[in-house]
C-alpha positions as MATLAB code, in Angstrom:
seq = 'MNKLTRHFIDNAWVASRATRCLDVIDPYRETRIAEVTVGDPADVDDAVAAARRALTGWRELSGKRRGAFIDAIAEELEARRTSLVELSSRNNGKPRAEADQDLADAIACYRYYAGQARALDARQGETVDTGETGLVSRRYQDPVGVAGLITPWNFPLVSSAWKLAPALAAGCTVVFKPSEVTPLPEQALAEIALEIELPPGVFNLVHGDGGNVGEALTAHPGVDKLSFTGSNAVGEAVMAAAARGTRNVSLELGGKSPILVTEDADPALAAELVLAGFAYNAGQMCSATSRLLVHASLADDLHARLDAAIAELVAGDPLDDATTLGPLVNAAQRERVEKYLATAEAEGLVPTARAPIALPEHGHFVAPRVYRDVPVTSRLWREEIFGPVLCTRTVQDDDEAVTLANDSIFGLAATVVAGDPARADALAGRLTAGNVWCNTHQVAPPGLGWGGMKGSGIGRELGRSGLDAYLETRYVTRSSAD';
ca = [
    -109.590   22.868  -16.812;
    -106.620   23.127  -19.147;
    -105.652   19.584  -20.084;
    -101.987   19.505  -21.021;
    -101.551   16.384  -23.101;
     -99.528   17.849  -25.933;
     -95.889   18.749  -26.345;
     -94.457   21.560  -28.471;
     -92.128   20.088  -31.100;
     -90.968   21.691  -34.347;
     -93.388   24.610  -33.820;
     -96.391   22.293  -33.604;
     -98.546   20.993  -30.758;
     -97.977   17.256  -30.717;
     -99.947   14.610  -28.853;
     -97.861   12.519  -26.503;
     -97.347    8.835  -27.046;
     -97.934    8.413  -23.310;
    -101.487    8.059  -22.059;
    -101.009    8.484  -18.304;
    -101.360   11.998  -16.894;
    -100.407   13.701  -13.648;
    -102.604   16.167  -11.810;
    -101.488   19.787  -11.555;
    -102.668   21.086   -8.177;
    -103.379   24.573   -6.876;
    -101.418   24.392   -3.578;
    -103.671   26.912   -1.829;
    -107.084   25.579   -2.867;
    -105.847   21.974   -3.087;
    -107.844   21.526   -6.280;
    -106.828   20.145   -9.656;
    -106.289   22.908  -12.193;
    -104.804   20.897  -15.060;
    -103.291   17.619  -16.127;
     -99.864   17.084  -17.616;
     -98.756   14.021  -19.548;
     -95.976   11.910  -18.116;
     -94.367   11.997  -21.558;
     -92.607    9.226  -23.398;
     -88.992    8.632  -24.535;
     -90.227    8.583  -28.139;
     -91.479   12.151  -27.636;
     -87.972   13.107  -26.594;
     -86.585   11.445  -29.725;
     -88.858   13.604  -31.859;
     -87.907   16.791  -30.029;
     -84.180   16.112  -30.276;
     -84.513   15.308  -33.967;
     -86.321   18.616  -34.549;
     -83.647   20.516  -32.606;
     -80.876   18.896  -34.655;
     -82.566   19.775  -37.924;
     -82.888   23.399  -36.830;
     -79.357   23.722  -35.452;
     -77.483   24.678  -38.622;
     -79.892   27.404  -39.636;
     -80.122   28.881  -36.137;
     -76.389   28.908  -35.460;
     -75.741   30.587  -38.828;
     -78.051   33.502  -38.010;
     -76.197   36.592  -36.864;
     -76.170   37.362  -33.170;
     -78.146   40.476  -34.024;
     -80.936   38.390  -35.527;
     -80.986   35.920  -32.653;
     -81.018   38.843  -30.240;
     -84.104   40.229  -31.954;
     -85.963   36.963  -31.305;
     -84.877   36.952  -27.665;
     -85.986   40.557  -27.256;
     -89.330   39.529  -28.712;
     -89.694   36.845  -26.026;
     -89.163   39.520  -23.374;
     -91.759   41.761  -24.997;
     -94.331   38.975  -25.154;
     -93.732   38.060  -21.500;
     -94.275   41.705  -20.579;
     -97.480   41.805  -22.604;
     -98.780   38.743  -20.733;
     -97.590   39.943  -17.337;
    -100.937   40.115  -15.532;
    -102.107   36.693  -16.662;
     -98.718   35.016  -16.083;
     -98.390   36.417  -12.561;
    -101.806   35.032  -11.681;
    -101.024   31.704  -13.350;
     -97.751   31.376  -11.453;
     -99.467   32.183   -8.155;
    -102.151   29.576   -8.825;
     -99.716   26.881   -9.931;
     -96.831   27.497   -7.523;
     -98.504   29.133   -4.513;
     -96.369   32.260   -4.579;
     -97.854   35.495   -3.231;
     -98.677   37.793   -6.120;
     -95.816   40.197   -5.302;
     -93.269   37.357   -5.454;
     -94.681   36.026   -8.718;
     -94.510   39.519  -10.200;
     -90.860   39.832   -9.142;
     -90.139   36.476  -10.772;
     -91.576   37.636  -14.060;
     -89.626   40.892  -13.895;
     -86.428   38.889  -13.340;
     -87.205   36.617  -16.279;
     -87.884   39.554  -18.607;
     -84.641   41.242  -17.546;
     -82.739   38.021  -18.243;
     -84.047   37.728  -21.807;
     -83.240   41.360  -22.490;
     -79.723   40.957  -21.133;
     -78.977   37.931  -23.315;
     -80.476   39.623  -26.345;
     -77.675   42.145  -25.881;
     -75.140   39.389  -25.360;
     -76.223   37.748  -28.623;
     -75.596   41.007  -30.488;
     -72.229   41.433  -28.766;
     -71.148   37.999  -30.018;
     -71.005   39.352  -33.560;
     -68.313   41.840  -32.551;
     -66.290   39.249  -30.651;
     -66.130   36.679  -33.431;
     -62.688   36.508  -35.010;
     -60.947   38.650  -32.367;
     -57.170   38.631  -32.706;
     -55.412   36.888  -29.822;
     -51.885   37.814  -28.838;
     -50.071   34.483  -28.511;
     -46.666   35.995  -27.813;
     -45.281   34.088  -30.782;
     -43.748   36.089  -33.627;
     -44.737   35.156  -37.153;
     -48.173   33.866  -36.126;
     -51.677   35.337  -36.163;
     -54.421   33.680  -34.061;
     -58.105   34.449  -34.014;
     -60.733   33.259  -31.551;
     -64.205   32.112  -32.570;
     -67.058   30.930  -30.378;
     -69.461   28.311  -31.646;
     -72.664   26.996  -30.054;
     -72.292   23.711  -28.190;
     -75.183   22.248  -30.192;
     -78.485   20.841  -28.996;
     -79.080   21.705  -25.347;
     -81.290   19.693  -22.998;
     -82.681   21.998  -20.290;
     -84.357   20.731  -17.109;
     -85.783   23.148  -14.547;
     -87.318   22.846  -11.048;
     -90.670   24.001   -9.726;
     -89.669   26.708   -7.249;
     -88.994   29.548   -9.717;
     -90.920   28.880  -12.951;
     -90.107   31.231  -15.834;
     -87.016   32.435  -13.938;
     -85.037   29.179  -13.987;
     -86.044   28.595  -17.590;
     -84.947   32.127  -18.574;
     -81.533   31.535  -16.997;
     -81.049   28.570  -19.326;
     -83.102   29.294  -22.421;
     -81.967   32.896  -22.975;
     -78.191   32.193  -23.054;
     -78.675   28.960  -25.009;
     -80.592   30.770  -27.751;
     -78.151   33.685  -27.681;
     -75.229   31.305  -28.198;
     -76.883   29.691  -31.214;
     -77.984   26.448  -29.552;
     -81.320   24.810  -30.203;
     -83.087   23.401  -27.172;
     -85.279   20.661  -25.787;
     -86.849   21.942  -22.592;
     -88.418   19.852  -19.843;
     -90.117   22.023  -17.228;
     -91.127   20.605  -13.877;
     -94.272   18.526  -14.059;
     -95.340   20.255  -10.815;
     -95.446   23.769  -12.325;
     -95.902   23.350  -16.093;
     -98.522   26.051  -16.593;
     -96.384   29.228  -16.635;
     -93.743   27.543  -18.802;
     -96.375   26.597  -21.384;
     -96.493   30.270  -22.324;
     -92.985   29.994  -23.791;
     -94.253   27.647  -26.494;
     -97.135   29.972  -27.254;
     -94.669   32.863  -27.506;
     -92.409   30.888  -29.849;
     -95.291   30.661  -32.296;
     -96.283   34.289  -31.773;
     -92.805   35.642  -32.612;
     -92.317   33.119  -35.444;
     -89.250   31.527  -33.938;
     -87.867   29.128  -36.570;
     -89.272   25.592  -36.238;
     -87.229   23.253  -34.048;
     -85.267   25.959  -32.265;
     -87.388   25.639  -29.112;
     -89.047   22.360  -28.185;
     -90.959   21.661  -24.972;
     -91.612   18.141  -23.739;
     -93.791   17.674  -20.662;
     -93.263   14.811  -18.279;
     -91.677   13.529  -15.120;
     -88.094   12.637  -14.386;
     -88.521    8.908  -14.848;
     -89.957    9.111  -18.352;
     -88.806   12.324  -19.982;
     -85.953   13.455  -17.726;
     -83.997   10.229  -18.000;
     -84.602    9.964  -21.736;
     -83.401   13.521  -22.297;
     -80.244   13.223  -20.201;
     -79.292    9.913  -21.801;
     -80.044   10.961  -25.387;
     -76.946   10.794  -27.624;
     -78.332   13.610  -29.783;
     -78.079   16.099  -26.898;
     -74.728   17.895  -26.760;
     -75.259   19.936  -23.597;
     -77.213   19.269  -20.400;
     -78.209   21.973  -17.947;
     -80.055   20.898  -14.813;
     -81.288   22.712  -11.716;
     -82.622   20.656   -8.836;
     -81.681   18.210   -6.117;
     -78.229   16.763   -5.591;
     -79.467   13.203   -6.016;
     -80.899   13.915   -9.457;
     -77.940   16.139  -10.333;
     -75.579   13.240   -9.764;
     -77.696   11.073  -12.065;
     -77.590   13.783  -14.755;
     -73.813   14.015  -14.382;
     -73.484   10.249  -14.742;
     -75.610   10.338  -17.898;
     -73.492   13.167  -19.312;
     -70.369   11.102  -18.771;
     -71.544    8.756  -21.502;
     -70.276   10.475  -24.605;
     -68.330   13.020  -22.526;
     -70.997   15.653  -22.947;
     -71.033   19.189  -21.630;
     -72.943   19.591  -18.346;
     -73.964   22.405  -15.985;
     -75.518   21.681  -12.587;
     -77.139   24.086  -10.134;
     -77.890   22.023   -7.050;
     -78.634   22.381   -3.362;
     -77.529   24.657   -0.595;
     -77.558   25.136    3.152;
     -76.421   28.704    3.184;
     -75.293   30.783    6.172;
     -76.121   34.341    7.182;
     -73.541   36.014    9.440;
     -74.563   38.890   11.727;
     -71.822   40.799   13.544;
     -72.197   42.697   16.821;
     -72.086   46.086   15.053;
     -74.867   45.216   12.599;
     -78.084   47.219   12.370;
     -80.484   44.846   14.204;
     -83.525   46.007   12.223;
     -81.767   45.371    8.889;
     -80.456   42.052   10.183;
     -83.950   40.873   11.146;
     -85.286   41.916    7.737;
     -82.563   40.057    5.834;
     -82.704   36.961    8.035;
     -86.478   36.650    7.606;
     -86.320   37.123    3.832;
     -83.402   34.719    3.615;
     -85.317   31.756    4.992;
     -89.026   32.574    4.509;
     -89.216   34.164    1.025;
     -91.013   31.778   -1.354;
     -91.949   29.844    1.820;
     -88.287   28.884    2.134;
     -88.296   26.969   -1.141;
     -84.995   28.390   -2.379;
     -81.704   26.649   -3.029;
     -80.017   29.858   -1.826;
     -82.042   30.098    1.405;
     -79.796   31.402    4.194;
     -81.222   28.955    6.706;
     -78.226   28.875    9.085;
     -77.919   32.020   11.219;
     -74.593   32.764   12.917;
     -75.080   35.794   15.151;
     -72.679   37.417   17.600;
     -73.662   36.554   21.159;
     -74.079   40.202   22.172;
     -76.793   40.761   19.532;
     -78.492   37.370   19.641;
     -81.328   38.079   22.092;
     -82.304   41.327   20.388;
     -82.241   39.745   16.935;
     -84.306   36.729   17.981;
     -86.932   38.978   19.564;
     -87.151   41.004   16.374;
     -87.412   37.831   14.276;
     -90.271   36.464   16.367;
     -92.084   39.797   16.030;
     -91.526   39.904   12.256;
     -92.770   36.336   11.802;
     -95.906   37.141   13.804;
     -96.726   39.875   11.275;
     -96.670   37.519    8.280;
    -100.029   36.908    6.642;
    -100.619   33.382    5.366;
    -103.423   33.184    2.851;
    -104.577   33.213   -0.735;
    -101.571   33.963   -2.977;
    -103.838   36.086   -5.174;
    -104.716   38.339   -2.214;
    -102.337   41.301   -2.129;
    -102.364   41.155    1.682;
    -100.754   37.696    1.658;
     -97.042   37.623    2.491;
     -96.625   33.863    3.030;
     -97.915   31.353    0.536;
     -98.241   27.586    0.826;
     -95.594   25.052   -0.063;
     -95.872   23.817   -3.629;
     -97.616   20.507   -2.895;
     -98.493   17.929   -0.259;
     -95.269   16.013   -0.794;
     -93.157   19.077   -0.043;
     -95.205   19.881    3.053;
     -94.752   16.306    4.292;
     -91.007   16.586    3.703;
     -90.776   19.729    5.830;
     -93.019   18.292    8.525;
     -90.683   15.312    8.831;
     -87.866   17.727    9.642;
     -90.079   19.388   12.256;
     -90.646   15.955   13.785;
     -86.898   15.393   13.753;
     -86.430   18.661   15.611;
     -88.895   17.553   18.261;
     -87.150   14.200   18.598;
     -83.833   16.007   19.064;
     -85.338   18.170   21.791;
     -85.322   21.369   19.741;
     -88.075   23.880   20.510;
     -88.980   26.799   18.202;
     -88.455   30.238   19.692;
     -92.003   31.413   18.971;
     -94.361   29.142   20.908;
     -97.429   30.470   19.044;
     -96.893   30.123   15.249;
     -98.861   32.376   12.943;
    -102.421   31.463   12.060;
    -102.742   29.320    8.943;
    -105.728   28.898    6.621;
    -107.832   25.768    7.008;
    -106.722   24.546    3.585;
    -103.530   24.800    1.571;
    -100.104   23.233    2.003;
     -98.884   25.731    4.593;
     -96.078   25.413    7.101;
     -95.592   28.195    9.635;
     -92.021   29.559    9.799;
     -89.961   28.042   12.607;
     -86.787   29.350   14.261;
     -84.690   26.909   16.281;
     -82.041   28.403   18.540;
     -78.685   26.871   19.514;
     -79.009   23.970   17.094;
     -76.130   21.451   17.360;
     -73.934   21.339   14.287;
     -74.516   17.584   14.182;
     -78.280   18.007   13.775;
     -79.889   17.056   10.491;
     -81.688   20.403   10.589;
     -78.353   22.216   10.650;
     -76.689   20.203    7.914;
     -79.429   19.224    5.429;
     -81.398   21.285    2.939;
     -85.001   21.424    4.183;
     -86.573   23.572    1.431;
     -89.115   25.120    3.758;
     -89.373   28.094    6.165;
     -87.102   26.693    8.857;
     -84.182   28.635   10.383;
     -81.455   27.145   12.568;
     -79.301   29.514   14.617;
     -76.121   29.532   16.654;
     -74.340   32.278   18.567;
     -70.669   33.006   17.956;
     -68.017   34.958   19.850;
     -66.051   36.362   16.919;
     -65.676   36.466   13.146;
     -63.287   33.527   13.014;
     -65.819   31.244   14.682;
     -68.559   32.488   12.373;
     -66.520   31.819    9.235;
     -65.473   28.351   10.425;
     -69.071   27.325   11.113;
     -70.323   28.931    7.906;
     -67.860   27.010    5.735;
     -68.447   23.702    7.534;
     -70.929   22.401    4.966;
     -70.990   20.133    1.937;
     -72.611   23.039    0.067;
     -71.251   26.364   -1.132;
     -73.966   28.167   -3.059;
     -74.639   31.417   -1.230;
     -74.160   33.451    1.949;
     -75.150   36.782    3.474;
     -73.126   39.060    5.735;
     -74.767   41.751    7.884;
     -72.218   44.080    9.459;
     -72.073   47.733   10.469;
     -68.633   48.258    8.944;
     -68.723   47.743    5.132;
     -65.007   46.915    5.074;
     -65.578   44.225    7.659;
     -68.468   42.821    5.650;
     -66.280   42.673    2.525;
     -63.501   40.956    4.452;
     -65.898   38.323    5.772;
     -67.353   37.788    2.299;
     -63.853   37.092    1.007;
     -63.436   34.272    3.510;
     -66.658   32.439    2.750;
     -66.821   29.406    0.456;
     -69.827   30.463   -1.593;
     -70.500   31.398   -5.190;
     -72.657   34.401   -4.270;
     -72.336   36.534   -1.147;
     -74.578   39.489   -0.295;
     -73.444   42.166    2.144;
     -76.157   44.179    3.908;
     -78.648   43.584    1.099;
     -81.308   41.176   -0.079;
     -80.611   38.205   -2.353;
     -80.504   40.025   -5.668;
     -79.377   38.183   -8.801;
     -78.992   40.667  -11.686;
     -78.648   38.958  -15.073;
     -75.253   40.573  -15.641;
     -73.692   38.725  -12.692;
     -72.879   35.046  -12.497;
     -74.807   32.524  -10.403;
     -73.638   29.157   -9.154;
     -72.019   27.343   -6.293;
     -68.973   25.560   -5.000;
     -68.559   22.076   -3.538;
     -71.839   20.137   -3.594;
     -73.825   23.089   -4.905;
     -73.033   22.399   -8.515;
     -70.797   22.792  -11.535;
     -70.560   25.874  -13.731;
     -72.266   29.252  -13.644;
     -75.486   30.732  -14.950;
     -76.182   34.391  -15.742;
     -73.623   36.941  -16.912;
     -70.973   36.218  -19.513;
     -70.259   32.929  -17.756;
     -73.837   31.849  -18.405;
     -73.394   32.512  -22.120;
     -70.010   30.805  -22.250;
     -71.637   27.672  -20.819;
     -73.352   27.213  -24.209;
     -70.331   28.068  -26.353;
     -67.245   26.216  -27.499;
     -64.098   28.208  -28.295;
     -62.165   27.601  -31.508;
     -58.759   29.144  -32.286;
     -57.510   29.551  -35.833;
     -53.777   30.180  -36.137;
     -51.880   30.944  -39.332;
     -48.583   32.323  -40.396;
     -48.473   36.106  -40.505;
     -46.723   35.794  -43.864;
     -49.912   34.423  -45.459;
];
């Protein structure tokens, strides 16, 4: 068993001041595979101090040099691909194919921001046309400073790449708190930092839970920027902590995303996208399109296809290549989803498939459920469940679909499935969502932005916007006569 009782601070493995540990559980075998320290606020103090000491030297490196380090992270992740995919499957419960896709996404993200770091060199000191005669203005972009990064458990290595890569590219130093539920894949980042000889203090990793390490990190006056991905309740607490000192904050929070299917849609494609939208990663996605709005004329056909597709899922060992549905991440998450299933029963809702797929005798599994004609007042329709549960309603036209889709406190994502591409684009333009996919799976290339509207968060990750989140802009104006 790998006992994780040390943090990574200033390029050294450091014992925690805390003595209590939390079990890290394999969600399929339901066995302990490691322990992680709860951490201590004094550990956070040390990590922030190391990041501040390293800040000047790191920010003064050229973007080209920083980009070389970030490229090296990508290369090391690629070199460890087989072992990291297996580790992620063991720790998170993802089927091997999903864990492999996660790692590919993370590698692509680091490579993209390595290029963005190099491009910063060319953009520094660009002349800006102010429209004022007799003046010359130039724009510079400086790193925000020390960044505190907090990631969730559902996409380890991916969520951290979305934060760590642009922060390093911008010239920030970081203190990173991965989820205490899935710390094992993220531990590799500290090992890689040593392997590539990243300057001491640039990357610091502090293990722990939200109550000990998370709160200390968000409240720390030495942290200039906070970036958090997780629940709305915790996101609000992070935002409140950032208000003290008026610090920079980015939040990627929850969702209850819709998928719209028009009467001219390809029913086979629609069934494929609907299933992936709510059952991929066992439904543990903030972008899960868990509200289906389907035209009445296609509804029966689509539901029949969905039931058939669900019946073909294979729930089992995530390390078995035949497995297409893994367990939920832990017992607490399974209990949360099961409470929603009990709520559905209390509300008189019955899943369309009366015989759910067979589940293994062990593991935190929940069979996918589809509930038809769910009232818009139902908790299942309005709240983020974070499990493989789909709620559906039929609609008569596009206007009704858009109205129901936008009737949510969230605005993270949406999918449109339509036979006419122009119609799909028109519907996408009417949806209140940061990311909309038309007739395709939920792809998130690193060159595009990611983030939501309304209760789904503040700011954007990925793309140029993701880099700008870790930069401050400075304008220098002088007389052209000088």
